FILUM-314603 format. One record per residue (C-alpha): chain; x, y, z; residue in three letters; residue number from 1. Coordinates in steps of 0.25 Angstrom, whole numbers, plus 5000, padded with zeros to 4 digits. Each point is the difference from the previous one (the first is absolute). Layout:
BEGIN
[kedo 'A', [X, Y, Z], 'ALA', NUM],
...
***
This chain:
BEGIN
[kedo 'A', [4882, 5071, 5049], 'MET', 1],
[kedo 'A', [4996, 4984, 5000], 'ASN', 2],
[kedo 'A', [5010, 4992, 5009], 'LEU', 3],
[kedo 'A', [4993, 4988, 4995], 'SER', 4],
[kedo 'A', [5004, 5003, 4987], 'ALA', 5],
[kedo 'A', [5014, 5004, 5004], 'LEU', 6],
[kedo 'A', [5001, 4985, 5009], 'PHE', 7],
[kedo 'A', [4997, 4993, 4987], 'GLU', 8],
[kedo 'A', [5013, 5009, 4991], 'ASN', 9],
[kedo 'A', [5007, 4987, 4996], 'ARG', 10],
[kedo 'A', [5010, 5007, 4994], 'ALA', 11],
[kedo 'A', [5002, 5007, 5013], 'LEU', 12],
[kedo 'A', [4996, 4990, 5008], 'ILE', 13],
[kedo 'A', [5013, 4992, 4993], 'ALA', 14],
[kedo 'A', [5009, 5011, 5002], 'GLY', 15],
[kedo 'A', [4997, 5005, 5014], 'LEU', 16],
[kedo 'A', [5004, 4984, 5002], 'ILE', 17],
[kedo 'A', [5014, 5001, 4992], 'ALA', 18],
[kedo 'A', [5004, 5012, 5008], 'TRP', 19],
[kedo 'A', [4997, 4994, 5013], 'LEU', 20],
[kedo 'A', [5005, 4989, 4998], 'LEU', 21],
[kedo 'A', [5013, 5006, 4995], 'ALA', 22],
[kedo 'A', [5000, 5011, 5013], 'GLN', 23],
[kedo 'A', [4999, 4984, 5009], 'VAL', 24],
[kedo 'A', [5010, 4992, 4989], 'ILE', 25],
[kedo 'A', [5011, 5010, 5005], 'LYS', 26],
[kedo 'A', [5002, 4998, 5013], 'ILE', 27],
[kedo 'A', [5001, 4984, 4999], 'PRO', 28],
[kedo 'A', [5012, 5004, 4989], 'LEU', 29],
[kedo 'A', [5006, 5010, 5009], 'ASP', 30],
[kedo 'A', [5003, 4992, 5012], 'TYR', 31],
[kedo 'A', [5005, 4988, 4993], 'PHE', 32],
[kedo 'A', [5011, 5013, 4996], 'HIS', 33],
[kedo 'A', [5001, 5007, 5012], 'THR', 34],
[kedo 'A', [4996, 4989, 5010], 'ARG', 35],
[kedo 'A', [4991, 5012, 5006], 'ARG', 36],
[kedo 'A', [4986, 5001, 5000], 'TRP', 37],
[kedo 'A', [4995, 5015, 4994], 'ASN', 38],
[kedo 'A', [4985, 5002, 5000], 'TRP', 39],
[kedo 'A', [5002, 5014, 4995], 'ALA', 40],
[kedo 'A', [5001, 4994, 4986], 'LEU', 41],
[kedo 'A', [4984, 5000, 5001], 'LEU', 42],
[kedo 'A', [5001, 5013, 4995], 'LEU', 43],
[kedo 'A', [5013, 5003, 4994], 'THR', 44],
[kedo 'A', [5003, 5000, 4985], 'SER', 45],
[kedo 'A', [5012, 4992, 4996], 'GLY', 46],
[kedo 'A', [5005, 4986, 5000], 'GLY', 47],
[kedo 'A', [4996, 4988, 4995], 'MET', 48],
[kedo 'A', [4991, 4998, 4994], 'PRO', 49],
[kedo 'A', [4993, 5016, 4995], 'SER', 50],
[kedo 'A', [4988, 5001, 5003], 'SER', 51],
[kedo 'A', [4999, 5011, 4992], 'HIS', 52],
[kedo 'A', [5000, 4990, 4989], 'SER', 53],
[kedo 'A', [4992, 4990, 5004], 'ALA', 54],
[kedo 'A', [4989, 5010, 5003], 'LEU', 55],
[kedo 'A', [4999, 5004, 4986], 'MET', 56],
[kedo 'A', [5004, 4986, 4992], 'THR', 57],
[kedo 'A', [4989, 4995, 5009], 'GLY', 58],
[kedo 'A', [4990, 5009, 4997], 'THR', 59],
[kedo 'A', [5003, 5002, 4985], 'VAL', 60],
[kedo 'A', [5001, 4984, 4998], 'PHE', 61],
[kedo 'A', [4987, 5000, 5007], 'ALA', 62],
[kedo 'A', [4994, 5010, 4992], 'ILE', 63],
[kedo 'A', [5006, 4993, 4987], 'GLY', 64],
[kedo 'A', [4993, 4987, 5005], 'LEU', 65],
[kedo 'A', [4988, 5005, 5006], 'TYR', 66],
[kedo 'A', [4995, 5010, 4988], 'TYR', 67],
[kedo 'A', [5010, 4996, 4989], 'GLY', 68],
[kedo 'A', [5015, 5003, 4994], 'PHE', 69],
[kedo 'A', [4994, 5007, 4990], 'ASP', 70],
[kedo 'A', [4993, 5012, 5009], 'ASN', 71],
[kedo 'A', [5005, 5011, 4999], 'PRO', 72],
[kedo 'A', [5001, 5002, 5016], 'LEU', 73],
[kedo 'A', [5009, 4987, 4998], 'PHE', 74],
[kedo 'A', [5009, 5009, 4991], 'ALA', 75],
[kedo 'A', [4999, 5013, 5010], 'LEU', 76],
[kedo 'A', [5004, 4989, 5010], 'GLY', 77],
[kedo 'A', [5014, 4995, 4995], 'VAL', 78],
[kedo 'A', [5005, 5015, 4995], 'ALA', 79],
[kedo 'A', [4997, 5002, 5016], 'VAL', 80],
[kedo 'A', [5006, 4988, 5004], 'THR', 81],
[kedo 'A', [5014, 5003, 4990], 'MET', 82],
[kedo 'A', [4999, 5013, 5008], 'ILE', 83],
[kedo 'A', [5000, 4997, 5014], 'VAL', 84],
[kedo 'A', [5010, 4986, 4999], 'THR', 85],
[kedo 'A', [5010, 5010, 4991], 'TYR', 86],
[kedo 'A', [4999, 5010, 5011], 'ASP', 87],
[kedo 'A', [5001, 4992, 5011], 'ALA', 88],
[kedo 'A', [5013, 4991, 4995], 'ALA', 89],
[kedo 'A', [5004, 5013, 4994], 'GLY', 90],
[kedo 'A', [4997, 5014, 5006], 'VAL', 91],
[kedo 'A', [4996, 4995, 5014], 'ARG', 92],
[kedo 'A', [5014, 4991, 4999], 'ARG', 93],
[kedo 'A', [5010, 5011, 4997], 'GLN', 94],
[kedo 'A', [4994, 5010, 5009], 'ALA', 95],
[kedo 'A', [5003, 4989, 5010], 'GLY', 96],
[kedo 'A', [5012, 4999, 4998], 'ILE', 97],
[kedo 'A', [5004, 5015, 4999], 'HIS', 98],
[kedo 'A', [4995, 5001, 5013], 'ALA', 99],
[kedo 'A', [5009, 4988, 5006], 'GLN', 100],
[kedo 'A', [5013, 5009, 4994], 'ARG', 101],
[kedo 'A', [4993, 5012, 5008], 'ILE', 102],
[kedo 'A', [4999, 4993, 5012], 'ASN', 103],
[kedo 'A', [5016, 4997, 4999], 'VAL', 104],
[kedo 'A', [5001, 5013, 4996], 'LEU', 105],
[kedo 'A', [4993, 5005, 5014], 'PHE', 106],
[kedo 'A', [5006, 4993, 5010], 'ASP', 107],
[kedo 'A', [5014, 5003, 4995], 'GLU', 108],
[kedo 'A', [4998, 5015, 5001], 'LEU', 109],
[kedo 'A', [4991, 4999, 5014], 'LEU', 110],
[kedo 'A', [5008, 4990, 5006], 'ARG', 111],
[kedo 'A', [5005, 5006, 5013], 'GLY', 112],
[kedo 'A', [4989, 5008, 5001], 'HIS', 113],
[kedo 'A', [4988, 5000, 5011], 'ILE', 114],
[kedo 'A', [4988, 5001, 4991], 'PHE', 115],
[kedo 'A', [4999, 4990, 4988], 'SER', 116],
[kedo 'A', [4990, 5000, 4988], 'GLU', 117],
[kedo 'A', [4989, 4993, 4996], 'LYS', 118],
[kedo 'A', [5003, 4988, 4991], 'ASP', 119],
[kedo 'A', [4995, 4999, 4986], 'LEU', 120],
[kedo 'A', [4994, 4988, 4996], 'ARG', 121],
[kedo 'A', [5009, 4994, 4993], 'GLU', 122],
[kedo 'A', [4989, 4986, 4996], 'VAL', 123],
[kedo 'A', [4990, 5009, 4990], 'LEU', 124],
[kedo 'A', [5000, 4991, 4987], 'GLY', 125],
[kedo 'A', [5003, 4986, 4995], 'HIS', 126],
[kedo 'A', [5010, 4991, 4994], 'THR', 127],
[kedo 'A', [4995, 4994, 4987], 'PRO', 128],
[kedo 'A', [4999, 4986, 5005], 'LEU', 129],
[kedo 'A', [4991, 5006, 5014], 'GLU', 130],
[kedo 'A', [4991, 5004, 4987], 'VAL', 131],
[kedo 'A', [4999, 4990, 4992], 'THR', 132],
[kedo 'A', [4997, 4991, 5013], 'GLY', 133],
[kedo 'A', [4989, 5010, 5002], 'GLY', 134],
[kedo 'A', [4994, 4995, 4986], 'ILE', 135],
[kedo 'A', [4999, 4988, 5004], 'LEU', 136],
[kedo 'A', [4995, 5001, 5010], 'LEU', 137],
[kedo 'A', [4987, 5010, 4993], 'GLY', 138],
[kedo 'A', [5000, 4990, 4992], 'LEU', 139],
[kedo 'A', [4997, 4987, 5006], 'ILE', 140],
[kedo 'A', [4992, 5008, 5010], 'VAL', 141],
[kedo 'A', [4990, 5005, 4988], 'ALA', 142],
[kedo 'A', [5001, 4985, 4993], 'THR', 143],
[kedo 'A', [4995, 4994, 5013], 'ALA', 144],
[kedo 'A', [4989, 5009, 5004], 'GLN', 145],
[kedo 'A', [4996, 4999, 4985], 'TRP', 146],
[kedo 'A', [5000, 4985, 5001], 'LEU', 147],
[kedo 'A', [4992, 5001, 5014], 'ALA', 148],
[kedo 'A', [4990, 5013, 4996], 'TRP', 149],
[kedo 'A', [4998, 4996, 4986], 'LYS', 150],
***
């Protein structure tokens, strides 16, 4: 495997930069909301902006910019991105809501008992606004990279 070719893959680099920025941006945004620093957000899903949406949009838009919007890879990327963003705002969001309700049931059922069950992870998906934030971030990163590295 040629590692130098990997580092020259402009579409991949755009996507990874968008993903990394989304993860980093979550920390100060969460701080302004909660008034405490949560460094664990660097490695978790959920929150504003959606790093899944940023990764996919940045990669796919860079494919369009560098290789053409008529390229079949761009079409495939758009289809996969639609699935990922729908899943992030739909299925995973609903799973998070179910986890919240199940945790409430566990708390009510186990109140007063010596043992406790591990809570289910409640922040699994994204609101439509968080997904939109990730999409916009991906578009901005891919465009900025394309303008700087044609």
